[in-house]
Backbone as CSV, one residue per row, in Angstrom:
resi,resn,N_x,N_y,N_z,CA_x,CA_y,CA_z,C_x,C_y,C_z
1,MET,15.501,-3.912,36.478,16.205,-2.847,35.972,15.196,-1.637,35.786
2,ASP,15.336,-0.490,36.355,14.599,0.572,36.153,14.924,1.371,34.948
3,ALA,13.737,2.105,34.470,13.722,2.910,33.239,14.587,4.101,33.494
4,ASP,15.225,4.677,32.430,16.075,5.809,32.426,15.094,7.006,32.696
5,PRO,15.183,7.749,33.725,14.212,8.796,33.902,14.254,9.929,32.943
6,ASP,15.322,10.038,32.182,15.546,11.015,31.213,14.856,10.871,29.906
7,ILE,14.460,9.658,29.653,13.730,9.227,28.477,12.163,9.453,28.590
8,PRO,11.627,10.052,27.764,10.113,10.303,28.055,9.408,9.035,27.549
9,GLU,8.233,8.681,28.156,7.501,7.548,27.671,6.869,7.614,26.322
10,HIS,6.548,8.843,25.993,5.812,9.030,24.596,6.547,10.090,23.829
11,PHE,6.519,9.976,22.599,7.046,11.049,21.778,6.035,11.620,20.908
12,ASP,4.906,11.390,21.218,3.673,11.881,20.314,3.393,13.474,20.489
13,GLN,4.106,14.054,21.378,3.960,15.580,21.689,5.058,16.332,20.772
14,SER,5.600,15.702,19.696,6.599,16.295,18.907,6.010,17.606,18.168
15,GLN,6.802,18.577,18.148,6.286,19.777,17.391,6.814,19.939,16.076
16,ASP,7.678,18.962,15.675,8.412,19.066,14.382,7.399,18.609,13.204
17,SER,7.078,19.703,12.332,6.161,19.456,11.292,6.712,19.194,9.842
18,THR,8.057,19.196,9.873,8.744,19.032,8.632,8.684,17.577,8.148
19,ASN,8.290,17.370,6.945,8.212,16.044,6.457,8.830,16.072,5.120
20,THR,10.005,15.288,4.738,10.619,15.411,3.471,9.689,15.094,2.425
21,ALA,8.576,14.372,2.594,7.705,14.100,1.506,6.954,15.319,1.002
22,ASP,6.770,16.370,1.833,6.164,17.532,1.474,7.039,18.554,0.819
23,VAL,8.406,18.470,0.796,9.262,19.318,0.238,9.460,19.002,-1.208
24,GLN,9.271,19.958,-1.961,9.449,19.932,-3.457,10.883,19.799,-3.832
25,TRP,11.155,19.219,-4.745,12.589,19.031,-5.158,13.296,20.269,-5.600
26,ARG,12.529,21.252,-6.123,13.162,22.509,-6.557,13.504,23.311,-5.356
27,ASN,12.807,23.116,-4.175,13.194,23.713,-2.906,14.360,23.089,-2.243
28,TYR,14.464,21.728,-2.451,15.428,20.972,-1.829,16.918,21.143,-2.496
29,PHE,16.861,21.231,-3.888,18.148,21.404,-4.591,18.204,22.716,-5.135
30,THR,19.182,23.508,-4.608,19.348,24.912,-4.982,20.503,25.199,-6.110
31,ASP,21.240,24.228,-6.388,22.145,24.472,-7.401,21.583,24.524,-8.689
32,PRO,21.871,25.676,-9.433,21.101,25.872,-10.784,21.608,24.933,-11.911
33,ASN,22.864,24.323,-11.736,23.255,23.330,-12.758,22.536,22.054,-12.520
34,LEU,22.467,21.658,-11.241,21.666,20.457,-11.009,20.093,20.545,-11.306
35,VAL,19.639,21.615,-10.996,18.214,21.902,-11.370,17.959,21.808,-12.855
36,ALA,18.983,22.349,-13.600,18.858,22.339,-15.216,19.054,20.887,-15.633
37,LEU,19.891,20.163,-14.956,20.032,18.740,-15.420,18.815,17.898,-15.200
38,ILE,18.207,18.182,-13.895,16.949,17.423,-13.541,15.778,17.801,-14.511
39,ASP,15.590,19.073,-14.807,14.730,19.515,-15.735,14.677,18.935,-17.046
40,THR,16.021,18.825,-17.623,16.284,18.167,-18.936,15.862,16.760,-18.863
41,ALA,16.258,16.121,-17.840,16.040,14.645,-17.723,14.551,14.308,-17.631
42,LEU,13.857,15.106,-16.841,12.456,14.936,-16.740,11.701,15.240,-17.960
43,ALA,12.171,16.194,-18.765,11.469,16.518,-20.054,11.647,15.583,-21.097
44,ASN,12.919,14.886,-21.152,13.288,14.037,-22.285,13.362,12.662,-21.938
45,ASN,12.909,12.109,-20.695,13.001,10.775,-20.457,11.791,9.988,-21.074
46,GLN,12.087,8.975,-21.819,11.148,8.275,-22.638,10.219,7.502,-21.766
47,GLU,10.742,6.852,-20.771,9.871,6.096,-19.827,8.867,6.955,-19.113
48,LEU,9.279,8.225,-18.783,8.345,9.006,-17.965,7.396,9.500,-18.923
49,ASN,7.755,9.847,-20.177,6.670,10.165,-21.236,5.621,9.033,-21.453
50,ILE,6.111,7.829,-21.369,5.159,6.598,-21.554,4.300,6.548,-20.322
51,PHE,4.839,6.823,-19.036,4.070,6.931,-17.962,2.971,7.978,-18.064
52,MET,3.322,9.099,-18.522,2.305,10.162,-18.788,1.237,9.769,-19.625
53,GLN,1.523,9.048,-20.704,0.479,8.572,-21.659,-0.280,7.590,-20.961
54,GLU,0.216,6.650,-20.154,-0.615,5.729,-19.433,-1.431,6.375,-18.419
55,ILE,-1.030,7.496,-17.795,-1.790,8.189,-16.903,-3.156,8.765,-17.584
56,GLN,-2.907,9.336,-18.818,-4.043,9.865,-19.590,-4.884,8.794,-20.084
57,ILE,-4.306,7.612,-20.343,-5.380,6.525,-20.718,-6.073,6.100,-19.590
58,ALA,-5.504,5.994,-18.365,-6.170,5.619,-17.166,-7.174,6.577,-16.814
59,ARG,-6.943,7.889,-16.956,-7.955,8.972,-16.777,-9.063,8.889,-17.497
60,ASN,-8.895,8.509,-18.854,-10.060,8.448,-19.734,-10.855,7.241,-19.505
61,GLU,-10.243,6.205,-18.999,-10.785,5.056,-18.775,-11.849,5.095,-17.529
62,VAL,-11.288,5.989,-16.401,-12.043,6.412,-15.286,-13.327,7.137,-15.890
63,ARG,-13.211,8.077,-16.696,-14.145,8.981,-17.213,-15.212,8.091,-17.752
64,GLU,-14.689,7.031,-18.701,-15.636,6.179,-19.429,-16.488,5.341,-18.417
65,LYS,-15.835,4.831,-17.568,-16.533,3.911,-16.580,-17.478,4.683,-15.753
66,LYS,-17.222,5.927,-15.380,-18.149,6.845,-14.600,-19.352,7.089,-15.564
67,GLY,-19.108,7.373,-16.930,-20.215,7.595,-17.722,-21.129,6.404,-17.972
68,GLU,-20.635,5.217,-17.801,-21.583,3.914,-17.961,-22.576,3.927,-16.928
69,LEU,-22.436,4.544,-15.751,-23.482,4.546,-14.672,-24.583,5.602,-15.031
70,LEU,-24.415,6.406,-15.931,-25.543,7.345,-16.176,-26.338,6.920,-17.338
71,PRO,-27.600,7.422,-17.256,-28.553,7.071,-18.362,-28.040,7.565,-19.724
72,THR,-28.435,6.850,-20.821,-28.082,7.134,-22.131,-29.186,7.640,-22.978
73,VAL,-29.142,8.654,-23.668,-30.181,9.181,-24.526,-29.791,9.161,-25.898
74,ASN,-30.341,8.566,-26.810,-30.102,8.587,-28.200,-31.258,9.317,-29.111
75,VAL,-30.902,10.153,-29.918,-31.888,10.924,-30.862,-31.408,10.435,-32.220
76,GLY,-32.564,10.288,-33.016,-32.099,9.885,-34.409,-33.258,10.412,-35.174
77,ALA,-32.881,10.686,-36.587,-33.764,11.057,-37.597,-33.647,10.359,-38.899
78,GLY,-34.604,10.200,-39.652,-34.352,9.599,-41.002,-35.359,9.969,-41.957
79,ALA,-35.042,9.640,-43.108,-35.936,10.006,-44.211,-35.818,8.847,-45.278
80,GLY,-36.951,8.586,-45.914,-36.869,7.549,-46.880,-38.116,7.709,-47.925
81,ILE,-38.051,7.041,-48.935,-39.067,6.964,-49.950,-39.566,5.549,-50.221
82,ASP,-40.751,5.429,-50.357,-41.385,4.044,-50.524,-42.090,4.280,-51.989
83,LYS,-41.483,3.306,-52.884,-42.064,3.341,-54.275,-42.452,1.864,-54.543
84,VAL,-43.633,1.626,-54.666,-44.105,0.143,-55.045,-44.153,0.080,-56.657
85,GLY,-44.154,-1.177,-57.095,-44.252,-1.446,-58.525,-45.669,-1.309,-58.934
86,ARG,-45.888,-0.682,-60.112,-47.291,-0.339,-60.591,-48.052,-1.634,-60.769
87,TYR,-47.561,-2.688,-61.208,-48.287,-4.000,-61.513,-48.161,-5.025,-60.464
88,THR,-47.917,-4.530,-59.222,-48.042,-5.470,-58.043,-49.397,-5.116,-57.423
89,ARG,-49.731,-6.066,-56.389,-50.951,-6.006,-55.668,-50.956,-4.621,-55.093
90,ASN,-50.013,-4.204,-54.166,-49.901,-2.919,-53.637,-50.028,-1.672,-54.510
91,GLY,-49.250,-1.844,-55.709,-49.257,-0.777,-56.608,-50.561,-0.723,-57.238
92,ALA,-51.309,-1.751,-57.619,-52.656,-1.650,-58.230,-53.639,-1.034,-57.264
93,LEU,-53.517,-1.395,-55.956,-54.498,-0.789,-54.964,-54.182,0.731,-54.771
94,GLU,-52.911,1.130,-54.671,-52.620,2.580,-54.602,-53.147,3.256,-55.782
95,ALA,-53.079,2.669,-56.906,-53.487,3.444,-58.173,-54.964,3.574,-58.163
96,THR,-55.766,2.690,-57.678,-57.138,2.774,-57.844,-57.837,3.380,-56.590
97,THR,-57.007,3.542,-55.520,-57.780,4.041,-54.243,-57.190,5.413,-54.045
98,ASP,-58.189,6.242,-53.687,-57.882,7.632,-53.288,-57.800,7.836,-51.692
99,ILE,-56.856,8.754,-51.276,-56.798,8.939,-50.000,-58.013,9.762,-49.474
100,GLU,-58.257,10.799,-50.172,-59.501,11.549,-49.995,-60.101,11.702,-51.312
101,PRO,-61.330,11.954,-51.367,-62.035,12.068,-52.805,-61.205,13.051,-53.670
102,GLY,-60.802,12.586,-54.817,-60.105,13.388,-55.764,-58.511,13.467,-55.448
103,LYS,-58.004,12.839,-54.411,-56.599,12.884,-54.083,-56.124,11.514,-54.093
104,GLU,-55.049,11.360,-54.927,-54.464,9.976,-55.006,-53.315,9.957,-54.116
105,PHE,-52.771,8.640,-53.950,-51.596,8.428,-53.158,-50.330,9.109,-53.809
106,PRO,-49.565,9.694,-53.070,-48.394,10.212,-53.652,-47.501,9.221,-54.267
107,GLU,-46.794,9.668,-55.368,-45.916,8.655,-56.075,-44.447,9.386,-56.085
108,PRO,-43.453,8.876,-55.552,-43.330,8.078,-54.551,-43.726,8.495,-53.286
109,LEU,-44.047,7.671,-52.288,-44.510,7.954,-50.922,-43.376,8.335,-49.932
110,PRO,-43.322,9.630,-49.504,-42.094,9.976,-48.559,-42.393,9.437,-47.206
111,ASP,-41.227,9.181,-46.552,-41.335,8.587,-45.154,-40.308,9.326,-44.270
112,PHE,-40.698,10.135,-43.363,-39.947,10.831,-42.404,-40.001,10.274,-41.035
113,VAL,-38.940,10.123,-40.179,-38.888,9.577,-38.888,-38.040,10.393,-37.946
114,VAL,-38.598,10.791,-36.836,-37.650,11.339,-35.797,-37.948,10.620,-34.456
115,GLY,-36.900,10.316,-33.754,-37.324,9.575,-32.564,-36.195,9.851,-31.533
116,ALA,-36.552,9.415,-30.295,-35.606,9.558,-29.150,-35.823,8.189,-28.325
117,ALA,-34.658,7.750,-27.818,-34.698,6.627,-26.917,-33.846,6.877,-25.666
118,ALA,-34.224,6.394,-24.544,-33.444,6.521,-23.349,-33.309,5.212,-22.698
119,THR,-31.977,4.886,-22.289,-31.763,3.606,-21.655,-30.904,3.931,-20.394
120,TRP,-31.062,3.003,-19.415,-30.248,3.165,-18.148,-30.077,1.626,-17.659
121,GLU,-28.788,1.323,-17.421,-28.443,0.078,-17.040,-28.485,0.131,-15.470
122,VAL,-29.338,-0.688,-14.831,-29.379,-0.735,-13.401,-28.323,-1.677,-13.042
123,ASP,-27.364,-1.170,-11.953,-26.286,-1.806,-11.518,-26.465,-2.676,-10.335
124,ILE,-27.266,-3.657,-10.487,-27.738,-4.464,-9.344,-26.454,-5.387,-8.904
125,TRP,-25.769,-5.916,-9.837,-24.741,-6.967,-9.413,-23.308,-5.978,-9.110
126,ARG,-23.457,-4.793,-9.224,-22.347,-3.861,-8.919,-21.103,-4.039,-10.063
127,LYS,-21.598,-4.580,-11.138,-20.487,-4.703,-12.272,-19.990,-3.389,-12.669
128,LEU,-20.914,-2.404,-12.895,-20.391,-1.081,-13.267,-19.616,-0.370,-12.271
129,ARG,-19.987,-0.514,-11.038,-19.296,0.207,-9.956,-17.940,-0.375,-9.736
130,ASN,-17.784,-1.728,-9.805,-16.547,-2.449,-9.611,-15.669,-2.083,-10.789
131,ALA,-16.234,-1.996,-11.968,-15.450,-1.541,-13.199,-14.777,-0.146,-12.993
132,LYS,-15.663,0.779,-12.505,-15.277,2.153,-12.139,-14.133,2.131,-11.035
133,LYS,-14.327,1.434,-10.014,-13.460,1.403,-8.889,-12.010,0.761,-9.458
134,SER,-12.106,-0.278,-10.373,-10.973,-0.885,-10.846,-10.103,0.119,-11.657
135,ALA,-10.950,0.854,-12.591,-10.310,1.860,-13.422,-9.580,2.991,-12.537
136,PHE,-10.254,3.443,-11.466,-9.763,4.355,-10.660,-8.469,3.894,-9.924
137,THR,-8.451,2.688,-9.513,-7.230,2.033,-8.887,-6.061,2.067,-9.894
138,ARG,-6.376,1.605,-11.172,-5.317,1.598,-12.221,-4.828,2.998,-12.430
139,TYR,-5.673,4.035,-12.388,-5.208,5.359,-12.552,-4.335,5.803,-11.295
140,LEU,-4.785,5.437,-10.105,-3.888,5.842,-8.995,-2.539,5.099,-9.040
141,ALA,-2.609,3.904,-9.456,-1.260,3.107,-9.650,-0.289,3.676,-10.583
142,SER,-0.884,4.140,-11.845,-0.026,4.793,-12.783,0.517,6.108,-12.293
143,VAL,-0.337,6.896,-11.652,0.055,8.248,-10.884,1.341,7.946,-9.834
144,GLU,1.139,6.977,-9.169,2.075,6.650,-8.131,3.302,6.016,-8.756
145,GLY,3.171,5.289,-9.808,4.379,4.770,-10.521,5.128,5.847,-11.164
146,ARG,4.458,6.805,-11.731,5.086,8.063,-12.314,5.817,8.817,-11.169
147,ASN,5.185,8.926,-9.975,5.932,9.671,-8.944,7.211,8.948,-8.465
148,PHE,7.013,7.619,-8.389,8.140,6.700,-7.993,9.253,6.883,-8.964
149,MET,8.920,6.863,-10.317,9.975,7.058,-11.304,10.631,8.466,-11.204
150,VAL,9.879,9.453,-11.040,10.443,10.756,-10.964,11.356,10.767,-9.742
151,THR,10.983,10.326,-8.635,11.766,10.276,-7.486,13.097,9.582,-7.683
152,ASN,13.072,8.434,-8.303,14.245,7.724,-8.647,15.118,8.398,-9.510
153,LEU,14.618,9.019,-10.540,15.247,9.649,-11.499,16.017,10.925,-10.853
154,ILE,15.349,11.646,-10.098,15.999,12.852,-9.324,17.129,12.353,-8.393
155,ALA,16.680,11.173,-7.758,17.788,10.801,-6.836,19.090,10.293,-7.571
156,GLU,18.819,9.642,-8.603,19.980,9.105,-9.411,20.816,10.278,-10.044
157,ILE,20.155,11.284,-10.605,20.832,12.449,-11.122,21.601,13.256,-10.021
158,SER,20.991,13.505,-8.922,21.532,14.312,-7.848,22.775,13.614,-7.257
159,ASN,22.589,12.245,-7.048,23.635,11.418,-6.493,24.811,11.505,-7.438
160,SER,24.744,11.223,-8.755,25.665,11.266,-9.575,26.396,12.650,-9.731
161,TYR,25.524,13.689,-9.672,25.985,15.052,-9.807,26.859,15.539,-8.544
162,TYR,26.544,15.074,-7.361,27.282,15.294,-6.142,28.596,14.351,-6.081
163,GLU,28.402,13.294,-6.616,29.591,12.403,-6.672,30.620,13.095,-7.706
164,LEU,30.239,13.557,-8.809,31.046,14.207,-9.627,31.619,15.450,-9.138
165,LEU,30.898,16.209,-8.340,31.453,17.369,-7.640,32.545,17.030,-6.642
166,ALA,32.217,15.917,-5.945,33.237,15.381,-4.918,34.523,14.966,-5.623
167,LEU,34.475,14.223,-6.784,35.565,13.805,-7.458,36.346,15.099,-8.098
168,ASP,35.596,16.143,-8.460,36.331,17.330,-8.967,37.015,18.024,-7.900
169,ASN,36.426,18.130,-6.642,37.013,18.641,-5.562,38.320,17.881,-5.063
170,GLN,38.295,16.493,-5.210,39.521,15.761,-4.885,40.562,15.941,-5.953
171,LEU,40.195,16.195,-7.254,41.061,16.399,-8.297,41.830,17.730,-8.007
172,ALA,41.030,18.718,-7.553,41.597,20.135,-7.336,42.556,20.090,-6.176
């Protein structure tokens, strides 16, 4: 059996660039009543609000995991006072010994400290990078879950709306 000469072998030369995934729902639905219903549903849907919070949590987790790859610098300062008992070995030594001729140990002895420390965990076993990748994957999953939920919500509302319009038209 010979192939039909009217059917092209390849369809990859198609010039149609319209993709329904690229069309925003506001451009797709033009009925102002339907748009108002969808807006209200998106603003007041409890599950969608929970998804938005999960997205924020996942975004913060990605930021946290990214920060674990960076060096950490800690700066600290402190002050204290050292007062020894007069009738102890250290107290008796301080009372009878001068720091310089004619200058005694201060009573109490002040102590001031200022310091800085830097640490950096080397990610030899890829633990930090894998944790960052995992957090980023959870973030993308929550974003796509939200998109799926929004799409389903809009589809349900528009389907019910047009069904109701059809029933109204039948009634009229």
